[in-house]
C-alpha positions as CSV (number, residue, x, y, z in Angstrom):
1,X,0.0,0.0,0.0
2,X,1.3,3.4,-1.0
3,X,2.3,5.6,1.9
4,X,0.1,8.7,2.3
5,X,1.8,12.1,1.7
6,X,1.6,14.8,4.4
7,X,-0.8,16.7,2.2
8,X,-3.0,13.7,1.7
9,X,-3.0,13.2,5.5
10,X,-4.0,16.8,6.0
11,X,-6.7,16.7,3.4
12,X,-8.3,13.6,4.9
13,X,-8.1,15.2,8.4
14,X,-9.6,18.4,7.1
15,X,-12.4,16.6,5.2
16,X,-13.2,14.4,8.2
17,X,-13.1,17.3,10.7
18,X,-15.3,19.6,8.6
19,X,-17.7,16.8,7.9
20,X,-18.1,16.2,11.7
21,X,-18.4,19.9,12.3
22,X,-21.0,20.2,9.6
23,X,-23.1,17.2,10.9
24,X,-23.1,18.7,14.4
25,X,-23.7,22.3,13.4
26,X,-25.7,22.4,10.2
27,X,-29.1,22.6,11.9
28,X,-28.1,24.6,15.0
29,X,-29.9,27.9,15.7
30,X,-28.3,31.1,14.4
31,X,-25.0,32.1,16.1
32,X,-24.2,35.7,16.9
33,X,-24.4,37.9,13.8
34,X,-25.4,35.1,11.5
35,X,-29.1,35.9,11.3
36,X,-28.7,39.5,10.0
37,X,-26.0,38.3,7.6
38,X,-28.3,35.6,6.2
39,X,-31.1,38.2,5.9
40,X,-28.8,40.5,3.9
41,X,-27.7,37.5,1.6
42,X,-31.4,36.9,0.9
43,X,-31.8,40.6,0.2
44,X,-29.1,40.4,-2.4
45,X,-30.4,37.2,-3.8
46,X,-33.9,38.7,-4.4
47,X,-32.8,42.1,-5.5
48,X,-29.2,42.5,-6.7
49,X,-29.3,46.0,-7.9
50,X,-27.4,49.3,-7.7
51,X,-29.8,50.5,-5.1
52,X,-29.2,47.4,-2.9
53,X,-25.4,47.9,-3.1
54,X,-25.8,51.6,-2.3
55,X,-27.7,51.1,0.9
56,X,-27.9,47.6,2.4
57,X,-28.0,47.2,6.2
58,X,-24.3,46.1,6.8
59,X,-21.0,47.9,7.3
60,X,-18.9,45.3,5.4
61,X,-18.4,45.6,1.6
62,X,-20.7,43.7,-0.7
63,X,-18.6,40.9,-2.3
64,X,-19.4,38.4,0.4
65,X,-23.1,39.0,0.1
66,X,-23.0,38.8,-3.7
67,X,-21.0,35.6,-3.6
68,X,-23.3,33.9,-1.2
69,X,-26.4,35.3,-2.9
70,X,-25.2,33.7,-6.2
71,X,-25.0,30.4,-4.4
72,X,-28.5,31.0,-2.8
73,X,-30.0,31.6,-6.3
74,X,-28.8,28.2,-7.4
75,X,-29.0,26.0,-4.3
76,X,-31.4,27.9,-2.1
77,X,-31.1,30.5,0.6
78,X,-31.8,28.2,3.6
79,X,-29.3,28.5,6.4
80,X,-28.3,24.9,5.9
81,X,-27.5,25.6,2.2
82,X,-25.5,28.7,3.1
83,X,-23.6,26.7,5.8
84,X,-22.7,24.1,3.3
85,X,-21.0,26.8,1.2
86,X,-19.1,28.0,4.2
87,X,-17.9,24.4,4.8
88,X,-16.7,24.2,1.2
89,X,-14.8,27.6,1.5
90,X,-13.4,26.3,4.8
91,X,-12.0,23.1,3.2
92,X,-10.2,25.3,0.7
93,X,-8.9,27.7,3.4
94,X,-7.6,24.8,5.5
95,X,-5.6,23.5,2.5
96,X,-4.2,26.9,1.9
97,X,-3.0,27.1,5.5
98,X,-1.2,23.8,5.1
99,X,0.3,24.8,1.7
100,X,1.5,28.2,3.0
101,X,3.2,26.6,6.0
102,X,4.7,23.9,3.9
103,X,6.4,26.5,1.7
104,X,8.6,27.5,4.7
105,X,8.8,24.5,7.0
106,X,10.8,21.5,5.9
107,X,9.9,18.9,8.4
108,X,6.5,17.3,7.5
109,X,5.5,16.7,11.1
110,X,6.1,20.4,11.9
111,X,4.0,21.4,8.9
112,X,1.1,19.2,10.2
113,X,1.4,20.4,13.8
114,X,1.7,24.1,12.9
115,X,-1.3,23.8,10.5
116,X,-3.2,22.1,13.3
117,X,-2.4,24.9,15.7
118,X,-4.0,27.4,13.3
119,X,-7.2,25.4,12.8
120,X,-7.9,24.1,16.3
121,X,-8.7,27.7,17.3
122,X,-12.3,27.6,18.5
123,X,-13.1,30.6,16.3
124,X,-11.6,28.9,13.3
125,X,-14.0,26.0,13.9
126,X,-17.0,28.3,14.3
127,X,-16.3,30.4,11.2
128,X,-15.7,27.1,9.3
129,X,-19.4,26.4,9.3
130,X,-21.5,29.4,10.3
131,X,-22.4,32.1,7.9
132,X,-20.0,34.8,8.8
133,X,-17.8,37.0,6.5
134,X,-14.6,35.7,8.1
135,X,-13.8,32.5,6.3
136,X,-14.2,33.8,2.8
137,X,-12.0,36.8,3.7
138,X,-9.4,34.4,5.2
139,X,-9.4,32.2,2.1
140,X,-9.0,35.2,-0.2
141,X,-6.2,36.7,1.9
142,X,-4.3,33.4,2.1
143,X,-4.7,33.1,-1.7
144,X,-3.4,36.6,-2.3
145,X,-0.3,36.1,-0.1
146,X,0.5,32.7,-1.7
147,X,0.1,34.2,-5.2
148,X,2.4,37.1,-4.2
149,X,5.0,34.6,-2.9
150,X,4.7,32.7,-6.2
151,X,4.9,35.9,-8.2
152,X,1.5,35.4,-9.9
153,X,1.1,39.1,-10.3
154,X,-2.4,39.5,-12.0
155,X,-4.0,36.7,-9.9
156,X,-2.6,38.3,-6.8
157,X,-4.2,41.7,-7.7
158,X,-7.6,40.1,-8.3
159,X,-7.6,38.1,-5.0
160,X,-6.3,41.1,-3.1
161,X,-9.2,43.3,-4.5
162,X,-11.8,40.7,-3.6
163,X,-10.5,40.3,-0.1
164,X,-10.8,44.1,0.5
165,X,-14.3,43.9,-1.0
166,X,-15.2,41.3,1.7
167,X,-13.8,43.1,4.8
168,X,-12.3,46.6,4.8
169,X,-9.5,45.6,7.3
170,X,-8.1,43.3,4.6
171,X,-6.5,46.5,3.4
172,X,-3.5,45.5,5.6
173,X,-2.5,42.9,2.9
174,X,-2.0,45.2,-0.1
175,X,-0.4,47.8,2.3
176,X,2.0,45.1,3.5
177,X,3.0,44.3,-0.1
178,X,3.5,48.0,-0.8
179,X,5.6,48.4,2.3
180,X,7.7,45.4,1.5
181,X,8.1,46.6,-2.1
182,X,9.3,50.0,-1.0
183,X,11.8,48.5,1.3
184,X,13.0,46.2,-1.4
185,X,13.5,49.0,-3.8
186,X,16.9,49.3,-2.1
187,X,17.7,46.3,-4.2
188,X,16.8,48.3,-7.3
189,X,14.4,45.5,-8.5
190,X,11.9,46.8,-11.2
191,X,9.5,44.1,-10.2
192,X,8.8,45.9,-6.9
193,X,7.8,49.1,-8.6
194,X,5.3,47.0,-10.5
195,X,3.8,45.6,-7.3
196,X,3.7,49.1,-5.8
197,X,1.7,50.6,-8.6
198,X,-0.4,47.5,-9.3
199,X,-1.3,47.0,-5.6
200,X,-2.5,50.6,-5.3
201,X,-5.2,49.7,-7.9
202,X,-6.6,47.0,-5.7
203,X,-7.9,49.8,-3.5
204,X,-9.9,51.3,-6.4
205,X,-13.1,49.1,-6.2
206,X,-13.4,50.0,-2.5
207,X,-12.8,53.7,-3.1
208,X,-15.6,53.6,-5.8
209,X,-17.9,52.1,-3.2
210,X,-16.9,54.8,-0.7
211,X,-17.9,57.4,-3.3
212,X,-21.2,55.6,-4.0
213,X,-22.0,55.4,-0.2
214,X,-20.7,58.8,0.6
215,X,-19.0,57.2,3.6
216,X,-16.9,54.1,4.5
217,X,-20.1,52.0,4.6
218,X,-23.7,52.2,3.5
219,X,-25.7,54.7,5.6
220,X,-28.2,52.0,6.7
221,X,-25.4,49.9,8.0
222,X,-23.7,52.8,9.8
223,X,-26.9,53.8,11.5
224,X,-27.6,50.2,12.6
225,X,-24.2,48.9,13.7
226,X,-21.6,51.6,14.3
227,X,-21.4,53.0,17.8
228,X,-18.6,55.5,18.1
229,X,-15.9,54.7,20.6
230,X,-14.9,57.3,23.2
231,X,-11.5,57.5,21.5
232,X,-10.6,57.9,17.8
233,X,-7.7,55.5,18.3
234,X,-8.2,52.6,20.7
235,X,-4.8,51.6,22.1
236,X,-6.5,49.0,24.3
237,X,-7.1,47.0,21.1
238,X,-3.3,46.6,20.7
239,X,-3.2,45.2,24.3
240,X,-6.0,42.8,23.4
241,X,-4.5,41.4,20.2
242,X,-0.9,41.1,21.6
243,X,-2.2,39.4,24.7
244,X,-4.5,36.9,23.0
245,X,-2.1,36.1,20.2
246,X,0.0,34.5,22.9
247,X,-3.0,32.5,24.1
248,X,-3.9,31.2,20.6
249,X,-0.3,30.4,19.7
250,X,0.7,29.2,23.2
251,X,2.5,25.9,22.2
252,X,4.7,27.7,19.7
253,X,5.3,30.5,22.2
254,X,6.6,28.0,24.7
255,X,9.0,26.6,22.1
256,X,10.1,30.2,21.3
257,X,10.8,31.0,24.9
258,X,12.7,27.7,25.4
259,X,14.9,28.4,22.4
260,X,15.4,32.0,23.4
261,X,15.9,31.2,27.1
262,X,19.0,33.4,27.2
263,X,17.0,36.6,27.5
264,X,18.6,39.7,26.0
265,X,18.4,42.3,28.8
266,X,17.8,45.1,26.3
267,X,14.9,43.2,24.7
268,X,13.4,42.5,28.1
269,X,13.7,46.2,29.1
270,X,12.1,47.4,25.9
271,X,9.3,44.8,26.2
272,X,8.7,45.8,29.9
273,X,8.4,49.5,28.9
274,X,6.0,48.7,26.1
275,X,4.0,46.4,28.4
276,X,3.7,49.1,31.1
277,X,2.5,51.6,28.5
278,X,-0.1,49.2,27.1
279,X,-1.3,48.3,30.6
280,X,-2.5,51.9,30.8
281,X,-5.0,50.8,28.2
282,X,-6.6,47.7,29.7
283,X,-8.5,45.0,27.7
284,X,-12.1,46.0,27.4
285,X,-15.1,45.4,25.1
286,X,-16.0,48.1,22.5
287,X,-18.8,50.5,23.1
288,X,-20.7,48.8,20.3
289,X,-20.5,45.3,21.9
290,X,-21.8,46.7,25.2
291,X,-24.6,48.7,23.8
292,X,-25.8,46.2,21.1
293,X,-25.3,42.9,22.8
294,X,-24.4,43.6,26.5
295,X,-21.2,41.5,25.9
296,X,-18.5,42.7,28.3
297,X,-15.6,40.5,27.2
298,X,-13.5,40.5,24.0
299,X,-14.0,36.8,23.2
300,X,-13.7,33.2,24.1
301,X,-10.3,33.1,25.8
302,X,-11.2,36.3,27.8
303,X,-14.4,34.6,29.0
304,X,-12.5,31.4,30.0
305,X,-9.9,33.5,32.0
306,X,-12.7,35.4,33.8
307,X,-14.5,32.2,34.7
308,X,-11.2,30.7,36.0
309,X,-10.0,33.6,38.0
310,X,-13.0,35.9,38.6
311,X,-13.8,39.2,37.0
312,X,-11.6,42.1,38.2
313,X,-9.6,39.7,40.4
314,X,-5.9,40.4,41.1
315,X,-4.9,37.0,39.7
316,X,-6.8,37.7,36.4
317,X,-4.9,41.1,36.1
318,X,-1.6,39.4,36.8
319,X,-2.3,36.6,34.3
320,X,-3.3,39.1,31.6
321,X,-0.2,41.2,32.5
322,X,2.1,38.2,32.1
323,X,0.6,37.3,28.8
324,X,0.9,40.8,27.6
325,X,4.6,41.0,28.6
326,X,5.3,37.7,26.8
327,X,3.6,39.1,23.7
328,X,5.6,42.3,24.0
329,X,8.9,40.4,24.4
330,X,8.1,38.2,21.4
331,X,7.2,41.2,19.2
332,X,10.4,43.1,20.2
333,X,12.5,40.1,19.1
334,X,10.5,39.7,15.9
335,X,10.8,43.4,15.0
336,X,14.5,43.5,15.9
337,X,15.1,40.5,13.7
338,X,13.1,42.2,10.9
339,X,15.2,45.4,11.2
340,X,18.4,43.5,11.3
341,X,17.5,41.8,8.0
342,X,16.9,45.3,6.4
343,X,20.2,46.5,7.8
344,X,22.0,43.5,6.3
345,X,20.1,44.0,3.0
346,X,18.3,40.7,3.2
347,X,15.0,41.1,1.3
348,X,12.9,37.9,1.4
349,X,9.3,37.8,0.4
350,X,8.6,36.1,3.7
351,X,9.3,39.5,5.4
352,X,5.7,40.4,4.6
353,X,4.5,38.1,7.4
354,X,5.8,40.4,10.1
355,X,4.7,43.5,8.1
356,X,1.2,42.1,8.0
357,X,1.2,41.6,11.8
358,X,2.6,45.1,12.5
359,X,0.0,46.7,10.2
360,X,-2.7,44.7,11.8
361,X,-1.8,46.1,15.2
362,X,-1.5,49.6,13.9
363,X,-4.7,49.5,11.9
364,X,-7.2,47.7,14.1
365,X,-7.4,50.3,16.8
366,X,-9.2,52.6,14.3
367,X,-12.1,50.0,14.2
368,X,-15.3,50.5,16.2
369,X,-15.2,46.9,17.3
370,X,-12.6,44.6,19.0
371,X,-12.8,40.8,19.1
372,X,-10.4,38.0,19.5
373,X,-11.9,36.4,16.3
374,X,-10.2,39.1,14.2
375,X,-6.9,37.5,15.0
376,X,-7.8,34.6,12.7
377,X,-6.9,36.7,9.7
378,X,-3.2,37.1,10.7
379,X,-2.4,34.2,13.0
380,X,-0.9,32.0,10.2
381,X,1.5,34.9,9.3
382,X,2.4,35.6,12.9
383,X,3.0,31.9,13.4
384,X,5.4,31.7,10.5
385,X,7.2,34.9,11.7
386,X,7.8,33.2,15.1
387,X,8.8,29.9,13.6
388,X,11.4,31.6,11.3
389,X,12.8,33.5,14.2
390,X,13.2,30.2,16.2
391,X,15.0,28.4,13.4
392,X,16.5,31.2,11.5
393,X,17.0,31.2,7.7
394,X,19.8,28.5,7.5
395,X,17.6,26.0,9.4
396,X,14.3,26.6,7.4
């Protein structure tokens, strides 16, 4: 009997896992935002017109709704039918996670384990079946990054544009490519100029929608969903995402700390200073979450920690502080490694992974909403950044 390849093992696991998830979840009641998303899909399916695009009751761009509405026109708009489409998209996304990691990790067992670390996230399971905008966005972003790495220029531009038309915050991906290309111009490579100018055009469809809406989202959606935060820039979001990135990548973080056990005092000092600053902006739910849902946490891991240690307890604050410090230390090391590569004129396409993560942390505090789930979009890239730093280039 022919031995299974790592990819075949992963595909069989993915298919089995998603089949089980589908069987368990396909008929469950609506979850979270799922009901209003399904209602909007039905709106697009029954009346796909300029007027619908101009003023539908959501704050995310229309590609997701058009894509699902097309499926609904063919296979029906029941929640079960739409969840089947999500499962299909998820199967593709799970394979893309494996493929991306396999490009940079040589040992097959590591590829499997790192891929598993990404998908066992409870939010990854949930978005793999329920009708949310996340999984289609993740699939498109993974595709865009892989196409960039493979230098498939025109396909990259298409997938990048579609990702932005699913969720506005996917803009961090073309911005990352532009940032990398500008840095790489020091190598005087004409190909990077092409990526700079081409990637700028991926913003054009969203900018046209901004013009049509007269805002960053349809007016109906803004009135219904957006609740202004007290601050224009919410630094507490950085605290949230740095802290919970440690939780969701914890096994890899332990390996990182074990390999880097000889702490550099300067790195520790910088991390401690950043940690102290971020502690002035404690983890807290957004104003929108409190007003619209009365949810007073930022997600699953936050809920678990509160149940374990008690809300506002000293041990909870210490735990979150330790997780934040570990996150700050890891980020200091990653950014230092990134800057050293630039100094040494090492320009690898994989550098976009850390750029994506940095831009995520910089950009997300402008959002009206904070949620652990949003980490799903960038965790595969942060994971690869950490792995590359553990084993360095000569060991990859």
